[in-house]
matplotlib code that plots the C-alpha trace (Angstrom):
import matplotlib.pyplot as plt

x = [-22.1, -21.0, -24.3, -23.7, -22.7, -19.8, -18.6, -20.1, -18.0, -14.9, -11.3, -10.3, -8.6, -5.5, -7.4, -8.6, -5.1, -4.0, -7.3, -8.0, -4.5, -5.0, -8.0, -6.3, -3.3, -5.4, -7.6, -6.5, -7.1, -4.8, -2.1, -2.5, -2.2, 0.7, 2.3, 1.3, 3.1, 6.5, 6.5, 8.1, 6.5, 9.4, 9.0, 5.3, 5.7, 8.1, 5.6, 3.1, 5.1, 6.0, 2.4, 1.6, 4.0, 2.4, 0.3, -0.8, -2.1, 1.2, 3.2, 1.8, 1.8, 5.2, 7.0, 5.1, 3.0, 5.7, 8.4, 5.9, 5.3, 8.8, 9.3, 6.7, 7.7, 11.6, 10.2, 7.1, 8.0, 10.8, 10.5, 8.0, 8.5, 6.3, 5.7, 4.2, 4.0, 6.6, 4.4, 1.7, 1.6, 2.5, 0.5, -2.9, -5.2, -6.5, -9.1, -7.3, -9.0, -7.5, -8.1, -8.5, -6.5, -5.9, -8.0, -5.2, -2.0, -3.6, -4.2, -1.7, 1.3, -0.3, -0.2, 3.6, 4.5, 3.0, 4.5, 7.9, 7.5, 6.7, 2.6, 0.3, -1.1, -4.9, -7.9, -9.0, -12.4, -13.2, -16.2, -17.8, -18.0, -14.0, -15.0, -15.4, -13.7, -13.2, -9.3, -9.8, -12.1, -9.4, -6.8, -8.2, -9.7, -6.3, -5.0, -7.4, -9.9, -13.4, -16.5, -18.6, -21.9, -23.1, -25.9, -28.6, -32.0, -32.6, -33.6, -30.7, -28.3, -28.9, -28.7, -25.5, -23.9, -24.6, -23.2, -20.0, -19.9, -20.2, -17.4, -15.1, -15.8, -15.3, -12.0, -10.9, -12.2, -12.2, -9.7, -7.2, -6.9, -6.7, -8.8, -8.3, -11.1, -11.4, -12.8, -15.4, -17.2, -14.7, -11.6, -11.4, -11.5, -11.5, -8.7, -11.2, -10.6, -13.3, -14.8, -18.2, -20.3, -22.2, -19.1, -18.9, -22.7, -22.2, -19.0, -21.6, -24.3, -22.7, -22.4, -23.9, -23.3, -22.5, -21.5, -18.0, -17.2, -18.1, -15.8, -13.2, -12.9, -12.3, -8.8, -9.5, -6.0, -6.6, -3.8, -2.8, -1.8, 0.2, 1.1, 3.2, 1.5, -2.0, -2.8, -4.8, -5.1, -6.6, -8.8, -10.6, -11.2, -13.1, -15.0, -16.1, -17.0, -19.0, -20.9, -21.5, -22.0, -23.5, -25.0, -22.8, -21.8, -18.6, -18.4, -16.5, -13.7, -12.8, -12.1, -10.1, -8.1, -7.6, -6.4, -3.5, -2.8, -2.5, 0.0, 2.2, 2.1, 4.8, 3.8, 6.7, 7.4, 5.1, 4.2, 2.2, 1.4, 0.0, -1.7, -2.8, -5.6, -8.9, -10.3, -14.1, -15.6, -19.1, -22.2, -24.9, -26.9, -30.4, -31.6, -30.8, -30.0, -27.5, -25.8, -25.8, -23.7, -21.4, -20.8, -20.1, -17.6, -15.9, -15.6, -13.9, -11.4, -10.5, -10.4, -8.4, -5.7, -5.7, -5.5, -2.5, -0.3, -0.7, 2.7, 2.4, 4.3, 5.8, 2.8, 0.5, 1.4, 2.1, -1.4, -3.0, -1.1, -2.2, -5.9, -6.2, -4.0, -1.7, 2.2, 1.4, 3.6, 6.3, 8.6, 7.8, 8.5, 11.4, 10.6, 11.8, 8.9, 6.3, 6.9, 7.1, 3.7, 2.5, 3.3, 0.9, -1.8, -1.2, -1.4, -4.7, -6.3, -5.1, -6.1, -9.3, -11.3, -14.7, -16.3, -16.3, -14.5, -13.1, -11.1, -8.0, -9.6, -10.6, -7.3, -5.8, -7.9, -7.1, -3.8, -4.5, -7.3, -5.1, -3.1, -6.7, -7.5, -4.4, -4.3, -7.7, -10.5, -12.3, -11.3, -13.9, -15.1]
y = [-26.6, -29.8, -29.5, -26.5, -26.7, -24.1, -25.1, -21.8, -19.6, -21.7, -21.8, -24.6, -27.5, -29.3, -31.6, -29.2, -27.5, -29.0, -29.0, -25.5, -24.4, -26.0, -24.0, -20.6, -21.2, -21.9, -18.6, -15.7, -13.1, -14.4, -14.9, -11.1, -10.2, -12.4, -10.5, -7.3, -8.4, -10.2, -8.3, -11.0, -14.4, -16.6, -15.4, -16.0, -19.6, -20.4, -18.8, -21.5, -24.1, -23.4, -23.2, -26.5, -28.3, -26.9, -29.5, -28.0, -24.6, -24.3, -24.9, -22.2, -19.6, -20.8, -20.4, -18.7, -16.1, -15.5, -14.9, -12.3, -10.4, -10.1, -8.6, -6.1, -5.1, -4.6, -2.9, -0.6, 0.1, 1.5, -1.3, -3.4, -3.7, -5.6, -5.2, -7.3, -10.7, -12.4, -12.1, -14.0, -17.9, -19.6, -22.5, -20.7, -19.8, -15.9, -13.8, -10.6, -7.8, -4.6, -1.6, -1.5, 0.6, -1.5, -4.3, -6.8, -5.8, -5.4, -9.3, -10.5, -8.7, -9.8, -13.3, -12.8, -11.7, -14.5, -17.0, -15.3, -15.9, -19.5, -19.5, -20.7, -18.1, -17.3, -17.5, -14.4, -12.7, -11.2, -9.7, -11.5, -8.0, -8.7, -11.9, -10.1, -12.7, -16.4, -15.9, -13.7, -16.1, -19.1, -16.9, -15.7, -19.3, -21.0, -18.4, -19.2, -16.7, -17.3, -15.2, -12.6, -12.0, -8.6, -6.7, -9.4, -9.0, -8.6, -12.2, -13.9, -11.4, -12.7, -16.5, -15.4, -13.4, -16.2, -18.9, -16.5, -16.4, -20.1, -20.6, -18.3, -19.9, -23.3, -22.2, -21.1, -23.5, -26.6, -26.2, -24.2, -21.9, -18.2, -15.9, -12.1, -9.7, -6.1, -4.1, -2.6, -3.3, -1.9, 0.5, 3.4, 6.2, 9.3, 8.2, 7.6, 3.7, 2.6, -0.7, -1.4, -2.8, -4.6, -6.8, -8.1, -8.6, -11.0, -12.6, -13.2, -14.9, -18.1, -18.0, -20.3, -19.0, -15.8, -12.9, -12.7, -16.6, -16.3, -13.6, -15.0, -18.0, -16.4, -14.8, -11.6, -9.7, -6.0, -5.1, -1.9, -1.3, 2.0, 2.9, 6.1, 6.8, 6.0, 3.1, 4.4, 7.9, 9.6, 7.0, 6.7, 10.6, 10.1, 7.4, 9.0, 12.3, 10.5, 8.9, 11.7, 14.6, 12.6, 9.7, 7.5, 4.0, 2.6, 0.2, -3.2, -1.8, 0.8, -2.2, -3.9, -0.7, -0.2, -3.6, -3.0, 0.7, -0.6, -3.5, -1.5, 2.1, 3.3, 3.0, 4.4, 2.9, 0.2, -1.0, -3.9, -3.6, -6.8, -6.0, -8.0, -10.6, -9.1, -10.7, -9.6, -10.0, -9.0, -10.2, -12.5, -9.9, -9.6, -8.0, -6.6, -3.2, -4.7, -6.8, -3.8, -1.8, -4.7, -4.7, -1.2, -1.7, -4.4, -2.1, 0.6, -1.9, -3.1, 0.7, 1.6, -0.8, 0.0, 3.9, 3.3, 1.0, 2.7, 4.1, 8.0, 8.9, 12.7, 13.1, 12.1, 15.1, 17.4, 16.8, 17.4, 20.6, 22.0, 20.7, 22.3, 25.5, 25.2, 24.1, 21.3, 18.8, 20.7, 18.8, 15.7, 16.5, 18.5, 21.4, 18.8, 16.5, 19.4, 20.5, 17.1, 16.4, 20.0, 18.5, 15.8, 18.1, 20.2, 17.0, 16.2, 19.3, 19.1, 15.4, 15.2, 17.3, 17.5, 21.2, 21.1, 23.3, 20.8, 18.4, 19.8, 19.0, 15.7, 14.7, 16.3, 14.4, 11.0, 11.3, 13.6, 11.1, 8.8, 11.5, 13.1, 9.5, 8.8, 11.9, 13.8, 11.4, 12.3, 10.3, 7.4, 8.0]
z = [-35.4, -37.1, -38.8, -40.6, -44.4, -45.0, -48.4, -50.1, -47.9, -46.5, -47.8, -50.3, -48.5, -49.5, -51.3, -53.4, -54.3, -57.4, -59.0, -58.4, -59.4, -62.8, -63.3, -62.2, -64.5, -67.4, -66.4, -69.3, -67.0, -64.5, -67.0, -68.2, -64.1, -64.2, -67.0, -65.6, -62.4, -63.9, -67.2, -69.2, -70.7, -69.5, -66.3, -66.3, -67.7, -64.9, -62.3, -63.7, -63.6, -59.8, -59.2, -60.7, -58.5, -55.3, -53.6, -50.3, -49.0, -46.6, -49.5, -51.5, -48.6, -47.1, -50.8, -53.6, -51.4, -49.0, -51.8, -53.4, -50.7, -49.2, -53.1, -52.3, -49.2, -50.8, -53.6, -52.7, -49.0, -46.8, -44.5, -42.7, -38.7, -36.1, -32.2, -29.9, -31.7, -29.5, -26.5, -28.4, -27.5, -30.7, -29.9, -29.2, -32.1, -32.0, -33.5, -34.8, -35.2, -36.8, -38.5, -42.4, -44.7, -47.7, -49.1, -49.8, -47.9, -44.4, -44.1, -46.5, -44.7, -41.4, -42.2, -43.6, -40.2, -38.7, -40.9, -40.2, -36.4, -36.7, -36.2, -38.8, -40.8, -39.9, -42.0, -43.6, -44.2, -47.4, -48.5, -51.9, -53.6, -54.3, -56.0, -59.4, -61.5, -61.1, -60.9, -57.9, -55.9, -56.5, -55.4, -52.0, -51.3, -51.9, -49.4, -46.6, -47.3, -46.3, -48.0, -46.2, -48.3, -48.4, -49.9, -48.9, -48.0, -44.3, -43.7, -46.0, -44.4, -40.9, -41.9, -43.9, -40.8, -38.2, -40.8, -40.7, -37.0, -36.6, -38.9, -37.2, -33.6, -35.1, -36.7, -33.5, -30.8, -32.9, -35.8, -33.6, -36.7, -36.4, -37.7, -39.4, -39.6, -40.1, -37.4, -39.8, -43.2, -46.1, -45.6, -43.5, -45.7, -43.6, -41.1, -38.1, -37.2, -35.1, -34.8, -35.8, -33.3, -35.9, -36.7, -32.7, -32.6, -35.9, -34.1, -30.8, -33.0, -32.5, -28.8, -26.7, -23.3, -21.5, -23.4, -21.4, -22.0, -25.4, -26.5, -24.3, -25.9, -29.6, -27.9, -29.5, -30.3, -31.6, -34.3, -35.2, -39.1, -39.7, -43.0, -43.5, -47.0, -47.1, -49.5, -52.2, -50.0, -53.1, -54.4, -51.3, -51.0, -54.5, -53.3, -50.4, -52.1, -54.8, -52.1, -49.9, -52.4, -55.3, -53.9, -56.6, -55.2, -56.1, -59.2, -59.2, -61.3, -58.3, -56.2, -58.5, -59.3, -55.5, -55.0, -57.6, -56.3, -52.8, -53.8, -56.1, -54.9, -52.8, -48.8, -47.0, -43.5, -42.2, -38.7, -37.4, -33.7, -32.1, -28.8, -25.7, -25.9, -24.4, -21.7, -20.2, -17.0, -17.8, -15.9, -17.8, -19.8, -18.4, -22.0, -25.2, -23.7, -21.5, -23.9, -26.3, -23.8, -23.5, -27.0, -27.2, -24.0, -26.1, -29.0, -27.2, -25.6, -29.1, -30.2, -27.1, -28.1, -31.6, -30.7, -28.5, -30.4, -33.7, -35.2, -35.8, -38.7, -39.3, -41.9, -39.0, -37.0, -39.7, -40.8, -37.5, -37.1, -40.5, -40.0, -36.2, -37.2, -34.6, -33.6, -31.1, -32.7, -34.4, -32.5, -34.1, -37.6, -39.6, -41.9, -44.9, -43.7, -43.2, -47.0, -48.6, -46.8, -48.2, -51.6, -50.9, -50.1, -53.2, -55.1, -53.6, -54.4, -58.1, -58.6, -56.9, -59.2, -57.4, -57.3, -53.4, -51.0, -48.1, -50.2, -48.1, -45.1, -46.1, -46.8, -43.8, -41.7, -43.3, -42.0, -38.8, -37.3, -35.9, -33.7, -32.4, -31.4, -29.7, -27.9, -28.0, -27.4, -24.3, -21.3, -20.0, -16.5]

ax = plt.figure().add_subplot(projection="3d")
ax.plot(x, y, z, "-o")
ax.set_aspect("equal")
plt.show()
């Protein structure tokens, strides 16, 4: 592990902070972003002045980023709550695996909460498709993000995945730094949060021992992220419809819009629920088939905690009853909450202007799937 050069994927170090910030504050596009965020030139110049005084990652996150996220929570949501974090050992590094609903906020708010509870912030997995401008790369790497390369030829993708796997294991077992990674590549666009087995297979690439020992040393903690109002709900549906019905892949500008909208659009109430560390007791795998079975079972263990700890809001229960055309959860929401959600459905029908007939069903599933996963999943034998 010590012989692997991680320079092309790793976050910036404290020694690089001042030089990277100097580049960042000189970037014209970053200046435009700050002006959009703070609305007036004197405030932008004050922010740049504050950034130039930063000399470490901890200082940047503990002052500037923390204050920005505090402002976002106050201005764009009806509150952020957390459960389960008090049961974690503050001195231990963890691999936090969460469902993925927002490009920026999932990891940013998780680190915000971790910081508030006296724990060191995590290193964050981020896809290289998001690094469309130099200022974005500087910003995320200054915030402990490491890069996952995608859309590579098979052999290159294998090597890149193996490098990421070794980086994550080294972070936790040698550097004692926690890591956040989403349970899947890309955000959940249909509301059905499900751990991709390929993510776990990637993590296992750096394992030198038995499969249980390899995963247990990563200290996996599932995290359930619940937003009352789905971040970028309508753009997600548009993206899914374009891909499924028209074969059109999303463009780089779509991710930029989603990043901005996710941060500044109303989110209602938000809840982060930290689960308990997963410990597996698999026997040594005799072949690939058995190894794949263990991976599948581990994915189910992660999903079980994410579904169990997911905070269901009235909008989720209304969506389920509308989708199933029944009144199973009518005691979980008021007539006013039902009407409010029905208006959201009508807005979706107006704003998603594709000539297909299942727009309402897709929108309802976006909110109903967490209920289905919590109450209607087949019981395992």
